[in-house]
C-alpha positions as CSV (number, residue, x, y, z in Angstrom):
1,M,12.4,53.4,37.0
2,G,15.3,51.1,36.9
3,K,18.8,52.1,38.1
4,L,22.0,51.4,36.3
5,V,25.6,52.0,37.4
6,R,28.8,51.7,35.5
7,A,32.1,51.4,37.4
8,I,35.7,51.1,36.2
9,S,39.0,49.8,37.8
10,E,41.6,52.3,38.7
11,D,43.8,51.4,35.7
12,G,40.9,51.3,33.3
13,S,41.4,47.6,32.5
14,A,38.0,46.3,33.8
15,V,34.5,47.7,33.6
16,A,31.4,46.6,35.5
17,I,27.8,47.5,34.7
18,A,25.0,46.6,37.2
19,I,21.3,47.3,37.0
20,D,18.2,46.9,39.1
21,S,15.6,46.2,36.5
22,T,12.7,45.2,38.8
23,D,10.5,48.1,37.7
24,I,11.2,47.4,34.0
25,V,10.4,43.7,34.2
26,S,7.3,44.5,36.2
27,R,6.1,46.7,33.4
28,I,6.8,43.9,30.9
29,E,4.6,41.5,32.9
30,R,1.8,44.1,33.1
31,I,1.9,45.0,29.4
32,H,2.3,41.6,27.9
33,R,0.6,39.5,30.6
34,T,3.3,37.0,30.5
35,S,3.4,33.7,32.3
36,A,6.2,33.2,34.9
37,V,8.7,31.6,32.7
38,V,8.2,34.1,29.9
39,T,8.5,37.0,32.3
40,A,11.9,35.5,33.4
41,A,13.0,35.0,29.8
42,L,11.9,38.3,28.3
43,G,13.0,40.1,31.5
44,R,16.5,38.7,31.3
45,L,16.8,39.7,27.6
46,T,15.5,43.2,28.2
47,T,17.8,43.7,31.2
48,A,20.8,42.7,29.0
49,A,19.6,45.1,26.3
50,S,19.5,47.9,28.7
51,M,23.1,47.4,29.9
52,M,24.3,46.9,26.3
53,G,22.5,50.0,25.2
54,T,24.5,52.2,27.5
55,Q,27.6,51.1,25.7
56,L,26.5,52.9,22.5
57,K,28.2,56.1,21.7
58,G,25.7,58.2,19.8
59,E,22.7,59.8,21.5
60,K,20.4,58.4,18.7
61,D,22.0,55.0,18.5
62,S,19.9,51.9,19.3
63,L,20.4,48.2,19.9
64,T,18.1,45.3,19.3
65,L,18.5,41.8,20.7
66,R,16.5,39.1,19.0
67,M,16.3,35.4,20.1
68,N,14.4,32.6,18.5
69,G,15.6,29.1,19.6
70,G,12.5,27.2,18.5
71,G,11.0,27.1,22.0
72,E,7.4,27.7,22.9
73,A,7.9,31.4,23.6
74,G,8.7,32.1,20.0
75,T,10.7,35.1,19.1
76,L,11.9,37.4,21.9
77,I,12.9,41.0,21.0
78,A,14.3,43.7,23.2
79,V,15.2,47.2,22.0
80,A,17.4,49.7,23.9
81,D,18.5,53.3,23.3
82,S,21.9,54.7,24.4
83,R,20.4,55.8,27.8
84,G,19.4,52.2,28.6
85,N,15.7,52.8,28.1
86,V,14.0,49.7,26.7
87,K,11.0,48.1,25.1
88,S,10.4,44.4,24.4
89,Y,8.1,41.9,22.8
90,V,7.5,38.1,22.8
91,G,5.7,36.0,20.2
92,N,3.9,33.8,22.8
93,P,3.5,35.5,26.2
94,V,2.0,32.5,27.9
95,V,4.0,29.3,28.2
96,E,3.6,26.7,30.9
97,L,6.5,24.3,31.6
98,P,7.6,22.2,34.5
99,L,10.4,23.5,36.6
100,N,13.9,22.5,35.4
101,Q,16.2,20.0,37.2
102,Y,17.3,22.7,39.6
103,G,13.8,23.5,40.7
104,K,13.8,26.8,38.8
105,L,11.8,28.3,35.9
106,D,12.8,26.5,32.7
107,V,13.9,29.6,30.7
108,S,16.0,27.5,28.4
109,G,13.0,25.3,27.6
110,A,10.8,28.3,26.8
111,V,13.5,29.9,24.6
112,G,14.9,26.8,22.9
113,K,18.4,26.1,21.7
114,D,17.8,25.7,17.9
115,G,18.5,29.2,16.6
116,Y,20.5,32.3,17.0
117,L,21.0,35.3,19.3
118,Q,21.1,38.3,17.0
119,V,22.4,41.7,17.9
120,V,21.6,44.7,15.7
121,K,23.2,48.1,16.3
122,D,21.7,51.1,14.5
123,L,24.5,53.6,14.6
124,G,23.1,56.1,12.1
125,L,25.1,54.6,9.2
126,K,23.7,53.4,5.9
127,E,23.5,49.8,7.2
128,P,23.2,48.6,10.8
129,Y,25.8,46.4,12.4
130,V,24.5,42.8,12.7
131,G,26.2,40.1,14.8
132,Q,24.9,36.8,15.7
133,V,25.9,33.6,17.5
134,P,24.1,30.2,17.7
135,I,22.2,29.9,21.0
136,Q,24.2,27.7,23.4
137,S,22.0,27.4,26.5
138,G,18.9,29.4,26.0
139,E,19.4,30.7,29.5
140,I,20.3,34.1,27.9
141,A,23.2,35.3,30.1
142,E,25.5,32.6,28.8
143,D,24.4,33.4,25.3
144,I,25.2,37.1,25.8
145,T,28.6,36.2,27.2
146,R,29.3,34.1,24.1
147,Y,28.2,36.9,21.8
148,F,30.8,39.2,23.3
149,A,33.5,36.6,23.1
150,V,32.8,35.6,19.5
151,S,31.5,38.7,17.8
152,E,33.3,41.5,19.6
153,Q,36.3,39.6,21.1
154,V,35.6,41.1,24.5
155,P,36.1,38.8,27.5
156,T,32.8,39.2,29.4
157,V,30.9,37.7,32.2
158,C,27.1,38.3,32.1
159,S,24.6,37.5,34.9
160,L,20.9,38.0,34.6
161,G,18.0,37.1,36.9
162,V,14.3,37.5,37.5
163,L,12.4,36.4,40.6
164,V,8.6,35.9,40.0
165,N,6.1,35.8,42.8
166,P,3.4,33.1,42.9
167,D,0.8,35.7,41.8
168,L,3.0,36.3,38.7
169,T,4.2,39.8,39.8
170,V,7.9,40.5,39.7
171,R,9.7,40.3,43.0
172,A,13.2,41.3,41.9
173,A,15.2,41.5,38.6
174,G,18.6,42.7,37.6
175,G,21.9,41.9,35.9
176,F,25.5,42.7,35.5
177,L,28.2,42.8,32.9
178,V,31.9,42.6,33.7
179,Q,34.3,43.2,30.8
180,L,38.1,43.1,30.4
181,L,40.0,45.4,28.1
182,P,43.0,44.0,26.1
183,F,45.7,45.4,28.4
184,A,44.3,43.8,31.6
185,D,47.1,41.9,33.4
186,E,46.9,38.5,35.0
187,G,46.5,40.0,38.5
188,C,43.4,41.8,37.3
189,I,42.0,38.7,35.7
190,E,42.6,36.6,38.8
191,T,40.9,39.2,41.0
192,L,37.8,39.4,38.8
193,E,37.5,35.6,38.6
194,K,37.6,35.4,42.4
195,N,35.0,38.2,42.8
196,V,32.6,36.7,40.2
197,N,33.0,33.1,41.4
198,G,32.0,34.2,45.0
199,F,28.9,36.1,43.8
200,A,25.4,35.1,44.8
201,P,22.7,35.0,42.0
202,I,22.0,38.6,40.9
203,S,18.2,38.4,41.5
204,Q,19.0,37.3,45.1
205,L,21.3,40.3,45.6
206,I,18.6,42.7,44.3
207,D,16.0,41.0,46.4
208,E,18.2,41.4,49.5
209,G,18.3,45.2,48.8
210,K,21.8,45.4,47.3
211,T,22.1,48.5,45.0
212,P,23.6,48.5,41.5
213,E,26.4,50.6,42.9
214,Q,27.2,48.1,45.6
215,I,27.1,45.3,43.1
216,A,29.3,47.0,40.6
217,M,31.9,48.0,43.2
218,A,31.9,44.5,44.7
219,L,32.6,43.0,41.2
220,L,35.7,45.2,40.9
221,E,36.7,44.9,44.6
222,G,40.5,44.9,44.9
223,L,41.0,47.0,41.8
224,N,40.4,50.4,43.4
225,P,37.2,51.0,41.4
226,N,35.4,54.3,40.8
227,V,31.8,54.9,39.7
228,L,31.7,56.2,36.1
229,D,28.1,57.2,36.0
230,E,24.6,56.5,37.3
231,T,21.5,56.3,35.1
232,E,17.8,55.9,35.5
233,T,16.3,53.6,33.0
234,A,12.7,52.8,32.1
235,Y,10.5,50.8,29.9
236,I,9.6,53.4,27.2
237,C,7.8,52.8,24.0
238,D,8.3,55.5,21.4
239,C,5.4,54.6,19.1
240,S,3.2,57.4,17.8
241,R,0.3,58.0,15.5
242,E,2.7,59.8,13.1
243,R,4.9,56.6,12.9
244,V,1.8,54.5,12.3
245,E,0.6,56.8,9.5
246,K,4.0,56.5,7.8
247,A,3.8,52.8,8.1
248,L,0.3,52.7,6.5
249,I,1.5,55.0,3.7
250,S,4.4,52.7,3.0
251,L,1.9,49.9,2.3
252,G,1.2,51.6,-1.0
253,R,-1.9,52.7,-2.9
254,E,-3.3,49.3,-3.7
255,E,-3.3,47.9,-0.2
256,L,-4.7,51.2,1.2
257,S,-7.4,51.2,-1.4
258,T,-8.4,47.6,-0.5
259,M,-8.5,48.5,3.1
260,I,-10.8,51.4,2.4
261,E,-13.1,49.5,0.1
262,E,-13.4,46.3,2.3
263,D,-13.3,47.7,5.8
264,G,-13.6,51.5,5.7
265,K,-11.4,51.7,8.8
266,A,-8.2,50.3,10.3
267,E,-6.8,49.5,13.7
268,V,-3.1,49.2,14.2
269,G,-1.7,47.9,17.5
270,C,1.8,48.4,18.8
271,H,3.6,45.1,19.7
272,F,5.7,46.8,22.4
273,C,3.0,48.6,24.5
274,N,-0.3,47.3,23.1
275,K,-1.5,50.8,22.3
276,K,-4.2,50.9,19.6
277,Y,-4.3,53.5,16.8
278,R,-7.6,53.7,14.9
279,F,-8.3,55.3,11.5
280,N,-11.7,56.0,10.0
281,R,-12.5,56.1,6.3
282,E,-11.7,59.8,5.9
283,E,-8.3,59.5,7.6
284,L,-7.4,56.5,5.4
285,E,-8.4,58.4,2.3
286,E,-6.1,61.2,3.3
287,L,-3.2,58.7,3.8
288,L,-4.1,57.2,0.4
289,Q,-3.7,60.6,-1.2
290,K,-0.3,61.1,0.5
291,A,0.7,57.7,-0.9
292,V,-0.4,58.8,-4.4
293,D,1.5,62.1,-4.0
294,K,4.5,60.2,-2.9
295,K,4.6,58.3,-6.1
């Protein structure tokens, strides 16, 4: 389980969200068997999605972050619900790149900069909200910060980090968001800038044993902060056989008939958890009949 904490300044003008996502990113590495740089990239995006998911209002609302900058990792997708639970997927899980000029994993090189960060919010309306910004750095945190500034006009600082062990397991992962509301005064802004500028890398803080509560409160130090809430978050895939059946039915009579005639069976894998759903001829024929009845 990951742990996420939200805190707010006494006057309500600044909010901080901090998360220890080590367990979540560890699950990503185990499911997708990612190389070190892809673990860092997908881990960062998924950590951001978890924090942003908790900003949704409705219980059934969901948020999807999608990045494709033309890098070797391909498309990265992270989906979160309003409780901060997440699932994620990457087009190419194994990418090997030299370390960047700072001696760190080259996340920007794996993600690329020729593309967009897209944010899709399903709020239960007829059409989802879609916002997107050109990828600036490919380091992900900077791109999330830019999204909030451009698409939502919310001054935001985002920090994301993943430490990967030599054996490719995850040592530490986490992130934070600090946001200002429109009525924040200059004193509040100066205090936050001082706090953020003095912060160590978030993955280092998690590795040192700092809790999300300690991180959130430190970000708002000097503003008499209070903890709003504490949430346990996890990597949870909500795929099911019923959903796969509906997807197969939606293929239509012609495609299902071809599947039955040519193969007599089907296997459908979930991109998010790698679970396999198998259907024999009789089960496919039942789905075909449902597709006929649906017409």
